[in-house]
N, C-alpha and C positions, 0 to 999 in steps of 0.2 A: 370485563365489570361494563358496567354502564357510565353515563357522565353524569352527571347533578341537573337539574332544570334551571337555565333561568328566571330568578325573579324579577325581572323588568316586568312589568303591568303593560297589559295593551293600551297603546298609546289612546285607545279610542275610550278608556276608562276615566283619564285625566280632565277635572274641571273646566269647560272652556272659558278661555278668556280672547279678549277682542287686541288683535295684533295690528300693527304696523308694521308694514316692510320701507325699508331705508336704502334706497340705493336699488333700481329693478333690475338687477344683470340677470346670469344668467344662472348663481347658485341662488339667486330667491326667487325665478322661477321654477325649479326643482322644489325648493322646499315648502313653496304654495301649493304645488300638485301633491305633496308627501301628508299636508297636513287636511286638503280636501278628499284624497281620499283613503284616511286612515285617522283623522282623530275628528273630536267636534272643536277642537280651536277653530276660532272665526278671523278670519281675515278682513276690516273692515277697512285700508285704507293703505296708500302708495302715496311712499313720497320721490321726487327725482330733481334733480335741478333743470329737468327739460319737462316742461309742463305737459307736452307732446308724447313723452317717453312715459311719465305716469300717468296718461289717459290708456294708451295703448296698453300698457300692463292692465289695469282697470279694467280694461272690457274683456281682455282674455282669459281673465279669472271671471270675471263678475266682483269686482270689489267695490264696494260701493264711493267712495272717496279717492279721489288722486288727486296730491296737493303739488303745484311746484315749483315747492323748494321744504330740506331739507325742516326749516324752523316753523314752515306750518304744518307739516306734518307730528311733531313732537308735541303742539301746540292743540291737539285737534281732544279734542275733551271725551270723546268714542274711545281712544287709544287706551289702555293698559300697558301694554308690553311691547317693544319695539326690534325688531329684527334685524339686526345690521348688518347689512350683507355689500356695502363697499367696500373698496381695496385697502389691507391690513392702513396701507400709509395715511389715512385716514379714519381707521378706528377709535383712533384718543378723542378725537375733536366729535365724534358724531357721536361715540360715548356719554362723554360729557355735554355734551346736547341735549339728551334724553333723560339722562339724569337730573338734570338742573329743571328739567319741567316732571317727575316725579313718576318718570316713566322705568317700567322695570323693562331691561337689556338680556338681550341673547346677540353676544359679538361673537361674529365670524371668526376664526383659526386663521391668520396666528392673532392673538390678542392684539396688540399692538406693533410697534415695529419694533420697540424696546422696554426694557424690565423699568426703567425710571417712568413711560410714559404707561404700561400697566397698573403701575403701583398707584399715579394719579385718578385712575379709572376706579381702582380697587376702595382707595378712602374718600371718592365722592359718591358713588352707590351705599357705602355702610355711612357717611354722614349724614344722606339723603335716606337710609332704610328703606332702597328697593331692591329686589333681587337684581346681580350678576352672575351670568353664567358663560364664560368661554364656551360659543359651539366648536367644540371639537368632541363630533357626534360619536366619534368611536366609542367614547366613555359610555356614552348612555346606552349602545345596542345589547340585545340579549346574547351575543357570542361573545360578547366581553364580559358577562356576568358569569356565563358558564369559567372562563379563565382565573374570573377571579375567587368562585366558588373553589375552583382545582387548586389555586393559589394556598386559601386559607383554609384548607384540609391539610396542605401538606401531600398532596398526591405526587408532587416531581421530587421531594425529597428537599436538598438543600439546591435553591437556584443558582447555576455557576456562570450562566451566559446566555442573554437577550441577544439576538439577530434581526435587524429590518430594515428595509432598503427602500425608497422608494422614489423614481427617477420617470423622467417621461418628455419625451424628444417636442420640443420648438424649433419653428426656426427662427434663425435670430432675425429679430425685426425692433428695431432700435425706436419704432412707435409704439412698443410693446410695452404696456407696463412692466412685463417678465422679466426688459431689460433695462427696466429705468431705475437709476441709482437716488433719483430724485422720492422717486413712489418705492423704492423700499423692496426693489426688484431682486431676482435671483432664485434660484433653488431652496436655499434653507426656511427660508418663510412660509413661502407658499407649498415646498412639497416636505422639506425635509422635517417641517413640524410634526408631522405622524410618526416617525420613527421615535426622534426625540420623544415626544408625550410621550408613545407607549413604553418605550422604557423607563421615564418618570412612574407610569402606573406602573409597573412589573417592579420594579428595583426601589422607589423613593426615592429621595431627592441626591442629587450624582454627589461623589465627593471632589471627584479631579475632571481635570477634561484634559484631552487630545487631540488637536484635530489639525488635521492639513486640508487641502483645497485649492483648486484653480478659481480664476475668474474671466469673465468674460472680456472683449477689446472697450468695451462701454462700461467695467467697470465693477459687475455685480457676480456674484459667486458662481460659477457654473457648475463645477462638481466639488462635493464637500463630505469626507468621512473625518467620522471620533470615533475616540475610544472613551464612555463614560465608567468611571471607575466608580463603586458603590461600599461605603463604611462595611457591609456584609463581605467586603471580599471577592462579590458579583463583580462582573463587568459586563457592558454592551456596546455594541458595533452595531451603528446607523451609519447609513450613506444616504445622499442624493444627488441627483442629478436635472438639470433640464437640457439636456443633450444626449439622453438614449433612454428610450424604455424600458426602466430594468421591471423582475420578475416580480418585482412589492408583495416579498414574502416577507414572513416574523415567524422568528421559534425562539422557545424559553427553553432551556436545557437544565435539569437536573439532574441530582444524583440515582434519583428512580425514575424517574420518566421526561419526556419531554413532549412541549405542546408545539402544532405546527399549524400556520395559518397560513392556505394557501390565497395568491395573489388575485384583488388587491386585499391586504390582510386588515385595511380598516375596514374594509364596508360587513355587511350582513353576510357570515359563512358559514362556514362547518370547521368545526374544532377537534385537531385531531388527536389522541393522547398513543403516544406511542414508548413501551415501557422499555425497560434496557433487557430486557428479555427477549424484546421485538411484538411481542402482543400491541393489536391497533384497535384502536374505538373508538368513535364520530361519531359527532353527534348529528343529530338530525337537520336539513339543510330549512334555513329559515324561512318563515312566511311571508315576511314584505323584505324585497331583496331589492340591493343595488343601493342609490341614493334619494330614493324613496326613504331607505332608512333616517333620515335626516326628520321626520318625526316624530322620532324618539326623543330628542334634546329641549325639543318645543314643548312636549306632552308632559317632559321633567318639569319645564322651568313652571307650567301651568300647576303643577302641583304643586311644587315648594310655594308657591303663591297661595296658593287656596291654604296650605298648612303653615300659611303665616311665617316661613323660613328665609332668608336671605341669600342665603348660599347655599351649593350643592355640595354634598358630602361625599360624592361623586369623582369631583372635579374641585375639589376647594380652592379659593379665588388662590391663595398663600401658595397651592401647587401651580398654579397660571403662572403667578408672577415668578415661581422658581422656574418655570419653564422657559421662562422670555430671559433667566439671567445664563441659564444655560445655552441660549442663541446666541445671546451678547458674547459670552467667552470664545464658541464657538468662530463666531464671526472675526473677531479680535485676534484670536489667532492665524484666520484664512487670509485678514487682511480687508476685512471688508467694512466702511465706515457712511453711513448715508447722511448728507448731506444738514446740517442745522445739527448733529448731534454735538 
């Protein structure tokens, strides 16, 4: 049998927006490279707390304007939309800053530290009438749309189980944000967001959460595993760690067939459908590989703006808040609380 073709448009087809980049770090550099290679989006400004950093980033990518503060970036009249690439500990403040300036926002995941902060951003965006999308780039990939179509067509039968993991090894470093409680460090929000969001994509809102984990000596989550049950009776098994490089694979198993996604499952890749009879069908490898697939989420937001829409049907804001609620519950059971919560 053949697999359905993805319906995701070529990212070069989306009408161009003028983008400002807030916080020119590693993920921001990858995003700008992806936009410049595969889209008509225009990155016209960059803002950093360091004028020197902003200047260096602008020179590297040929960006017209460099701002030495985030306030100056969001006040730039040439900027239509802001890509918020700062650590998630600051997403709430930076998203609210951009929204107050009337800018559309693409907010890196994890969307915020917790569901309360996520709700603040969502309420502000809706009140301002600007487009707001969580930058969970996996949702907007052609690979994911093949899975979406298989699920909608009932190719798997009754879905029983979703499994997904994401673990990376990091040397313990008290100076790194990953190990800093005051910066919402730990495995869950940086890495575990991927399997938790994927479970939500496949199964919808969870009915219950059972989680176990361990903390580092510095007090952030080192390893977490959770069972998420859903109203249909299906469940998801998700895990994450910052102390080991895991396979980062995912599978969706149903009564008729299963879908397998090789690691890293959250990137553009091949979809493998395995029937209960053992027949195997694979999709073609995607044209855009690796983290350059970030271009799809930005193009999606640009199309939303062109269409006069403010929320994504592929990742509604209500689901973004629901995912943060799941992460909150997992943290509560594991024993992680961020300062100020």
